[in-house]
TIMI-2910 file (N, C-alpha, C, CB; in pm, 1 decimal, decimal comma, always signed):
<rs>
+----------+----------+----------+----------+----------+----------+----------+----------+----------+----------+----------+----------+------+
!      n_x !      n_y !      n_z !     ca_x !     ca_y !     ca_z !      c_x !      c_y !      c_z !     cb_x !     cb_y !     cb_z ! resn !
+----------+----------+----------+----------+----------+----------+----------+----------+----------+----------+----------+----------+------+
!  +4553,8 !  +8135,4 ! +16399,2 !  +4614,6 !  +8161,1 ! +16269,3 !  +4758,0 !  +8107,0 ! +16265,3 !  +4613,1 !  +8312,1 ! +16238,4 !  Met !
!  +4826,3 !  +8103,2 ! +16380,2 !  +4964,6 !  +8054,0 ! +16381,9 !  +4975,0 !  +7909,8 ! +16334,5 !  +5022,5 !  +8065,7 ! +16521,7 !  Asn !
!  +4879,6 !  +7826,7 ! +16373,9 !  +4884,0 !  +7686,2 ! +16332,6 !  +4864,8 !  +7672,9 ! +16181,4 !  +4776,3 !  +7605,0 ! +16406,9 !  Ile !
!  +4789,0 !  +7764,7 ! +16122,9 !  +4770,1 !  +7762,9 ! +15977,2 !  +4902,3 !  +7792,3 ! +15908,1 !  +4662,3 !  +7865,7 ! +15933,7 !  Val !
!  +4972,9 !  +7894,5 ! +15955,8 !  +5100,2 !  +7929,3 ! +15894,1 !  +5204,7 !  +7819,3 ! +15916,4 !  +5151,0 !  +8062,7 ! +15949,7 !  Phe !
!  +5200,8 !  +7755,0 ! +16032,2 !  +5291,9 !  +7642,7 ! +16057,0 !  +5262,6 !  +7531,0 ! +15956,3 !  +5277,4 !  +7590,2 ! +16203,9 !  Lys !
!  +5135,5 !  +7503,2 ! +15933,8 !  +5097,9 !  +7398,3 ! +15838,9 !  +5140,6 !  +7434,5 ! +15697,2 !  +4946,8 !  +7373,8 ! +15843,4 !  Ala !
!  +5127,1 !  +7559,8 ! +15660,6 !  +5161,7 !  +7603,9 ! +15525,3 !  +5311,7 !  +7617,7 ! +15503,3 !  +5095,0 !  +7735,3 ! +15496,2 !  Leu !
!  +5387,9 !  +7614,3 ! +15610,0 !  +5532,1 !  +7634,8 ! +15601,9 !  +5606,4 !  +7517,0 ! +15538,3 !  +5586,9 !  +7660,3 ! +15739,5 !  Asn !
!  +5542,2 !  +7401,9 ! +15529,6 !  +5609,4 !  +7282,4 ! +15480,3 !  +5571,2 !  +7253,6 ! +15335,3 !  +5575,6 !  +7162,2 ! +15568,5 !  Asp !
!  +5670,1 !  +7228,6 ! +15248,0 !  +5639,3 !  +7203,7 ! +15106,5 !  +5556,5 !  +7077,4 ! +15082,9 !  +5767,3 !  +7193,9 ! +15028,2 !  Pro !
!  +5573,6 !  +6976,3 ! +15165,7 !  +5493,3 !  +6854,6 ! +15149,6 !  +5346,6 !  +6884,3 ! +15178,2 !  +5544,4 !  +6742,2 ! +15243,0 !  Thr !
!  +5320,7 !  +6959,0 ! +15283,9 !  +5181,9 !  +6992,8 ! +15317,2 !  +5120,8 !  +7083,1 ! +15210,7 !  +5174,5 !  +7061,1 ! +15454,6 !  Arg !
!  +5199,3 !  +7174,7 ! +15156,8 !  +5147,2 !  +7259,1 ! +15047,2 !  +5114,4 !  +7174,2 ! +14924,9 !  +5249,5 !  +7369,1 ! +15009,1 !  Arg !
!  +5197,8 !  +7074,7 ! +14896,0 !  +5172,7 !  +6985,7 ! +14782,7 !  +5045,1 !  +6904,1 ! +14805,7 !  +5293,1 !  +6891,6 ! +14760,3 !  Ala !
!  +5024,3 !  +6860,3 ! +14928,2 !  +4901,3 !  +6786,8 ! +14960,6 !  +4779,9 !  +6875,0 ! +14935,5 !  +4903,0 !  +6738,3 ! +15107,6 !  Ile !
!  +4785,9 !  +7000,2 ! +14978,8 !  +4673,7 !  +7092,4 ! +14957,1 !  +4647,9 !  +7112,2 ! +14808,1 !  +4701,4 !  +7228,2 ! +15024,6 !  Leu !
!  +4753,3 !  +7121,4 ! +14729,5 !  +4736,8 !  +7137,7 ! +14584,8 !  +4669,5 !  +7014,8 ! +14523,2 !  +4873,3 !  +7162,5 ! +14517,7 !  Glu !
!  +4706,7 !  +6896,6 ! +14569,5 !  +4643,3 !  +6774,6 ! +14518,9 !  +4496,0 !  +6770,0 ! +14556,6 !  +4715,2 !  +6650,3 ! +14572,8 !  Met !
!  +4464,7 !  +6811,2 ! +14677,9 !  +4325,9 !  +6807,6 ! +14723,2 !  +4240,6 !  +6914,4 ! +14655,0 !  +4319,9 !  +6825,5 ! +14873,9 !  Leu !
!  +4305,1 !  +7011,5 ! +14597,3 !  +4231,2 !  +7112,3 ! +14520,9 !  +4164,4 !  +7047,1 ! +14400,0 !  +4325,5 !  +7227,2 ! +14475,6 !  Gln !
!  +4230,0 !  +6947,3 ! +14343,8 !  +4177,6 !  +6879,8 ! +14225,2 !  +4067,7 !  +6779,4 ! +14259,9 !  +4290,3 !  +6809,1 ! +14151,6 !  Ala !
!  +4087,4 !  +6704,3 ! +14370,6 !  +3987,2 !  +6603,6 ! +14409,0 !  +4012,8 !  +6555,6 ! +14550,8 !  +3988,8 !  +6483,8 ! +14311,1 !  Lys !
!  +3908,8 !  +6499,1 ! +14613,6 !  +3924,5 !  +6435,2 ! +14743,4 !  +4007,5 !  +6308,9 ! +14724,9 !  +3786,2 !  +6402,7 ! +14807,7 !  Asp !
!  +4088,7 !  +6277,8 ! +14825,6 !  +4177,3 !  +6161,9 ! +14814,9 !  +4185,8 !  +6090,2 ! +14948,2 !  +4317,5 !  +6204,2 ! +14768,0 !  Met !
!  +4215,2 !  +5960,1 ! +14941,4 !  +4241,1 !  +5884,5 ! +15063,9 !  +4384,8 !  +5909,9 ! +15108,4 !  +4215,8 !  +5731,8 ! +15042,2 !  Thr !
!  +4411,6 !  +5874,8 ! +15233,1 !  +4548,4 !  +5889,0 ! +15284,1 !  +4644,9 !  +5804,8 ! +15200,5 !  +4555,9 !  +5847,2 ! +15433,3 !  Ala !
!  +4601,0 !  +5686,2 ! +15160,2 !  +4685,7 !  +5599,2 ! +15078,4 !  +4716,0 !  +5659,2 ! +14942,2 !  +4619,8 !  +5464,4 ! +15060,6 !  Gly !
!  +4614,9 !  +5720,0 ! +14879,9 !  +4636,5 !  +5784,7 ! +14749,8 !  +4735,6 !  +5899,9 ! +14762,9 !  +4503,0 !  +5835,9 ! +14691,8 !  Glu !
!  +4723,5 !  +5974,0 ! +14871,2 !  +4815,7 !  +6085,7 ! +14895,0 !  +4956,9 !  +6031,8 ! +14917,0 !  +4769,8 !  +6170,7 ! +15017,5 !  Ile !
!  +4968,7 !  +5929,1 ! +15000,9 !  +5100,3 !  +5872,2 ! +15032,1 !  +5169,0 !  +5818,6 ! +14907,4 !  +5086,9 !  +5760,7 ! +15135,6 !  Ala !
!  +5090,5 !  +5763,6 ! +14814,9 !  +5147,9 !  +5708,5 ! +14691,0 !  +5217,4 !  +5814,6 ! +14606,2 !  +5039,1 !  +5641,7 ! +14608,7 !  Asp !
!  +5184,8 !  +5940,4 ! +14625,4 !  +5242,5 !  +6049,2 ! +14545,6 !  +5377,5 !  +6096,8 ! +14599,0 !  +5146,3 !  +6166,0 ! +14541,0 !  Lys !
!  +5417,3 !  +6046,3 ! +14716,9 !  +5539,7 !  +6093,3 ! +14780,5 !  +5635,2 !  +5977,9 ! +14805,7 !  +5507,8 !  +6165,0 ! +14911,5 !  Phe !
!  +5760,5 !  +6010,2 ! +14816,0 !  +5863,4 !  +5911,1 ! +14845,9 !  +5903,3 !  +5921,0 ! +14993,5 !  +5987,3 !  +5931,1 ! +14754,1 !  Asn !
!  +5801,3 !  +5924,4 ! +15079,5 !  +5824,5 !  +5927,2 ! +15224,2 !  +5731,2 !  +5825,4 ! +15289,1 !  +5801,2 !  +6071,2 ! +15283,5 !  Ile !
!  +5756,4 !  +5792,9 ! +15414,1 !  +5680,6 !  +5686,9 ! +15481,0 !  +5534,8 !  +5727,4 ! +15505,0 !  +5747,0 !  +5650,9 ! +15614,0 !  Ser !
!  +5449,9 !  +5626,1 ! +15515,9 !  +5308,6 !  +5651,6 ! +15544,1 !  +5290,2 !  +5723,6 ! +15678,2 !  +5230,1 !  +5519,8 ! +15544,2 !  Phe !
!  +5365,1 !  +5684,8 ! +15785,2 !  +5350,6 !  +5759,7 ! +15910,8 !  +5384,9 !  +5908,7 ! +15895,7 !  +5439,4 !  +5697,8 ! +16017,8 !  Pro !
!  +5481,2 !  +5941,0 ! +15810,3 !  +5514,7 !  +6082,4 ! +15787,2 !  +5399,8 !  +6154,4 ! +15718,4 !  +5642,9 !  +6095,0 ! +15702,4 !  Ser !
!  +5338,7 !  +6089,9 ! +15619,0 !  +5223,1 !  +6149,0 ! +15550,5 !  +5109,3 !  +6166,7 ! +15650,0 !  +5177,6 !  +6060,5 ! +15430,6 !  Ile !
!  +5088,6 !  +6066,9 ! +15734,3 !  +4983,7 !  +6073,7 ! +15835,7 !  +5005,8 !  +6193,8 ! +15928,5 !  +4979,6 !  +5942,9 ! +15917,3 !  Ser !
!  +5131,7 !  +6217,3 ! +15965,3 !  +5165,4 !  +6332,9 ! +16049,3 !  +5132,6 !  +6463,8 ! +15976,7 !  +5315,3 !  +6329,6 ! +16088,5 !  His !
!  +5168,4 !  +6473,1 ! +15850,4 !  +5138,4 !  +6592,7 ! +15771,3 !  +4986,9 !  +6614,9 ! +15763,0 !  +5198,7 !  +6580,2 ! +15629,1 !  His !
!  +4912,8 !  +6507,4 ! +15739,0 !  +4767,2 !  +6518,7 ! +15730,6 !  +4707,4 !  +6561,2 ! +15864,8 !  +4705,9 !  +6385,3 ! +15685,4 !  Leu !
!  +4764,0 !  +6511,2 ! +15973,1 !  +4715,3 !  +6550,2 ! +16105,6 !  +4737,4 !  +6698,8 ! +16130,3 !  +4784,9 !  +6467,9 ! +16214,6 !  Asp !
!  +4853,0 !  +6750,8 ! +16091,8 !  +4878,7 !  +6894,5 ! +16108,9 !  +4783,2 !  +6978,7 ! +16022,8 !  +5025,3 !  +6927,3 ! +16072,6 !  Leu !
!  +4753,8 !  +6931,2 ! +15901,9 !  +4658,8 !  +7002,5 ! +15816,3 !  +4518,7 !  +6999,8 ! +15876,6 !  +4656,8 !  +6941,4 ! +15675,4 !  Leu !
!  +4482,5 !  +6888,2 ! +15939,8 !  +4352,2 !  +6880,3 ! +16007,9 !  +4348,1 !  +6974,1 ! +16127,6 !  +4323,0 !  +6735,7 ! +16053,3 !  Lys !
!  +4455,8 !  +6977,2 ! +16206,2 !  +4461,3 !  +7066,3 ! +16323,0 !  +4445,5 !  +7211,4 ! +16281,1 !  +4593,5 !  +7047,8 ! +16399,0 !  Gln !
!  +4501,1 !  +7246,0 ! +16166,5 !  +4491,5 !  +7382,9 ! +16114,8 !  +4357,0 !  +7407,1 ! +16045,9 !  +4606,4 !  +7410,7 ! +16016,6 !  Ala !
!  +4275,7 !  +7302,6 ! +16038,7 !  +4143,8 !  +7308,8 ! +15974,3 !  +4153,2 !  +7341,4 ! +15825,2 !  +4056,9 !  +7412,7 ! +16043,7 !  Lys !
!  +4265,7 !  +7305,8 ! +15764,5 !  +4283,1 !  +7326,5 ! +15620,9 !  +4223,3 !  +7211,5 ! +15540,3 !  +4431,2 !  +7342,1 ! +15587,3 !  Leu !
!  +4205,1 !  +7097,3 ! +15606,3 !  +4142,7 !  +6982,6 ! +15539,6 !  +4037,3 !  +6921,4 ! +15631,5 !  +4249,6 !  +6876,3 ! +15500,3 !  Val !
!  +3940,6 !  +6855,2 ! +15567,7 !  +3842,5 !  +6772,8 ! +15637,0 !  +3883,8 !  +6628,1 ! +15619,0 !  +3697,4 !  +6797,8 ! +15583,5 !  Phe !
!  +3853,4 !  +6544,7 ! +15716,5 !  +3877,0 !  +6401,2 ! +15705,4 !  +3745,0 !  +6330,9 ! +15733,3 !  +3989,8 !  +6353,0 ! +15804,1 !  Ala !
!  +3706,1 !  +6242,8 ! +15641,7 !  +3581,1 !  +6169,4 ! +15657,5 !  +3606,6 !  +6021,2 ! +15635,6 !  +3473,3 !  +6221,4 ! +15559,4 !  Glu !
!  +3573,5 !  +5943,2 ! +15736,2 !  +3596,8 !  +5798,8 ! +15728,0 !  +3481,6 !  +5732,5 ! +15653,8 !  +3613,1 !  +5737,1 ! +15869,4 !  Lys !
!  +3517,9 !  +5649,6 ! +15556,4 !  +3421,6 !  +5569,5 ! +15481,4 !  +3473,5 !  +5426,5 ! +15478,8 !  +3400,1 !  +5625,3 ! +15335,8 !  Glu !
!  +3416,2 !  +5343,2 ! +15562,5 !  +3465,7 !  +5205,2 ! +15572,8 !  +3606,7 !  +5203,8 ! +15627,0 !  +3461,2 !  +5134,9 ! +15436,4 !  Gly !
!  +3696,9 !  +5139,2 ! +15552,6 !  +3837,1 !  +5130,8 ! +15594,5 !  +3916,1 !  +5256,0 ! +15560,0 !  +3902,9 !  +5010,9 ! +15530,8 !  Gln !
!  +3861,4 !  +5341,2 ! +15476,6 !  +3937,0 !  +5453,7 ! +15422,3 !  +3898,5 !  +5585,6 ! +15487,4 !  +3916,2 !  +5462,7 ! +15272,9 !  Phe !
!  +3996,5 !  +5674,5 ! +15493,5 !  +3972,1 !  +5812,4 ! +15536,6 !  +3995,1 !  +5900,0 ! +15414,4 !  +4066,1 !  +5855,1 ! +15657,9 !  Val !
!  +3891,2 !  +5973,1 ! +15375,6 !  +3900,8 !  +6063,5 ! +15261,2 !  +3929,0 !  +6204,5 ! +15311,2 !  +3770,5 !  +6060,2 ! +15176,2 !  Tyr !
!  +4022,8 !  +6269,1 ! +15245,7 !  +4060,5 !  +6406,2 ! +15280,7 !  +4012,1 !  +6501,0 ! +15171,9 !  +4214,3 !  +6418,9 ! +15300,0 !  Tyr !
!  +3963,4 !  +6616,0 ! +15215,1 !  +3919,4 !  +6719,3 ! +15121,5 !  +3963,8 !  +6855,6 ! +15172,6 !  +3765,2 !  +6715,3 ! +15102,4 !  Ser !
!  +3978,2 !  +6947,0 ! +15080,6 !  +4022,7 !  +7082,8 ! +15111,5 !  +3910,1 !  +7159,9 ! +15179,6 !  +4068,8 !  +7156,2 ! +14983,2 !  Leu !
!  +3941,7 !  +7230,2 ! +15286,7 !  +3845,4 !  +7315,6 ! +15355,5 !  +3859,8 !  +7456,6 ! +15299,5 !  +3867,4 !  +7313,5 ! +15511,2 !  Asn !
!  +3777,9 !  +7489,4 ! +15203,0 !  +3790,4 !  +7619,6 ! +15135,8 !  +3748,4 !  +7735,5 ! +15225,1 !  +3707,0 !  +7621,0 ! +15009,0 !  Thr !
!  +3671,3 !  +7709,1 ! +15329,0 !  +3630,6 !  +7815,9 ! +15421,0 !  +3752,3 !  +7877,5 ! +15488,7 !  +3532,7 !  +7761,9 ! +15527,0 !  Thr !
!  +3844,4 !  +7793,5 ! +15533,9 !  +3965,4 !  +7845,0 ! +15599,4 !  +4051,7 !  +7919,1 ! +15498,6 !  +4046,0 !  +7730,1 ! +15664,9 !  Val !
!  +4058,6 !  +7868,2 ! +15376,7 !  +4135,5 !  +7936,5 ! +15272,1 !  +4077,6 !  +8076,2 ! +15249,1 !  +4134,5 !  +7854,2 ! +15139,4 !  Val !
!  +3945,6 !  +8087,0 ! +15244,4 !  +3881,2 !  +8217,6 ! +15228,2 !  +3916,1 !  +8311,2 ! +15343,8 !  +3729,0 !  +8201,0 ! +15218,2 !  Asp !
!  +3918,3 !  +8257,9 ! +15465,2 !  +3952,7 !  +8339,2 ! +15582,7 !  +4096,7 !  +8388,7 ! +15576,0 !  +3931,6 !  +8258,7 ! +15711,4 !  Glu !
!  +4186,6 !  +8302,6 ! +15528,7 !  +4327,6 !  +8342,0 ! +15515,5 !  +4340,1 !  +8455,1 ! +15413,0 !  +4415,6 !  +8220,0 ! +15473,2 !  Ile !
!  +4271,5 !  +8439,7 ! +15299,9 !  +4277,0 !  +8543,5 ! +15196,5 !  +4222,0 !  +8675,2 ! +15248,5 !  +4199,1 !  +8499,7 ! +15072,3 !  Leu !
!  +4112,8 !  +8668,9 ! +15320,7 !  +4054,5 !  +8790,8 ! +15377,5 !  +4152,6 !  +8856,6 ! +15474,5 !  +3921,2 !  +8759,1 ! +15449,4 !  Lys !
!  +4221,7 !  +8773,0 ! +15554,0 !  +4319,7 !  +8825,7 ! +15648,4 !  +4433,1 !  +8894,7 ! +15573,9 !  +4374,8 !  +8713,3 ! +15737,7 !  Trp !
!  +4484,3 !  +8831,8 ! +15465,8 !  +4591,9 !  +8892,4 ! +15387,7 !  +4547,3 !  +9022,6 ! +15321,1 !  +4641,6 !  +8794,4 ! +15282,0 !  Phe !
!  +4426,9 !  +9024,7 ! +15270,3 !  +4377,9 !  +9142,2 ! +15198,4 !  +4366,8 !  +9267,0 ! +15286,1 !  +4243,7 !  +9111,9 ! +15138,2 !  Leu !
!  +4354,6 !  +9247,5 ! +15416,0 !  +4347,0 !  +9364,7 ! +15503,0 !  +4476,3 !  +9445,6 ! +15501,7 !  +4314,5 !  +9322,1 ! +15645,0 !  Gln !
!  +4585,4 !  +9385,1 ! +15456,7 !  +4713,7 !  +9453,6 ! +15452,1 !  +4741,0 !  +9521,4 ! +15317,7 !  +4823,6 !  +9356,2 ! +15482,3 !  Phe !
!  +4648,7 !  +9503,6 ! +15225,6 !  +4666,6 !  +9565,8 ! +15095,1 !  +4663,3 !  +9717,7 ! +15113,6 !  +4556,3 !  +9518,5 ! +14993,9 !  Lys !
!  +4763,4 !  +9782,7 ! +15058,9 !  +4770,6 !  +9927,0 ! +15074,9 !  +4666,7 !  +9995,1 ! +14984,8 !  +4912,9 !  +9978,1 ! +15042,5 !  Ser !
!  +4611,8 ! +10100,7 ! +15038,7 !  +4514,8 ! +10177,7 ! +14961,4 !  +4587,6 ! +10289,1 ! +14888,4 !  +4402,9 ! +10235,1 ! +15052,4 !  Lys !
!  +4559,6 ! +10301,5 ! +14761,4 !  +4623,7 ! +10407,9 ! +14680,9 !  +4557,8 ! +10540,2 ! +14715,2 !  +4612,5 ! +10378,6 ! +14526,2 !  Lys !
!  +4640,5 ! +10641,6 ! +14723,1 !  +4588,6 ! +10775,7 ! +14754,9 !  +4566,0 ! +10855,1 ! +14630,4 !  +4683,5 ! +10850,9 ! +14846,7 !  Lys !
+----------+----------+----------+----------+----------+----------+----------+----------+----------+----------+----------+----------+------+
</rs>
């Protein structure tokens, strides 16, 4: 779970997750949305993959990234355990 929180701690990675919520994207499409270098975007995508927040699937020359909603569901379930019960 620590790697998930580390991945979520960065605003660029959170923005990437928000973009992937709308549609699957290539690394190039993601990089085009930011004013940072492609190697930096690649690093962010690698951290998101390590945290299992995204899937990466190679199709020809391109790698398509998609949101892993299973991990998101697990995070929500983990947070909900702390919800206080009203007496």
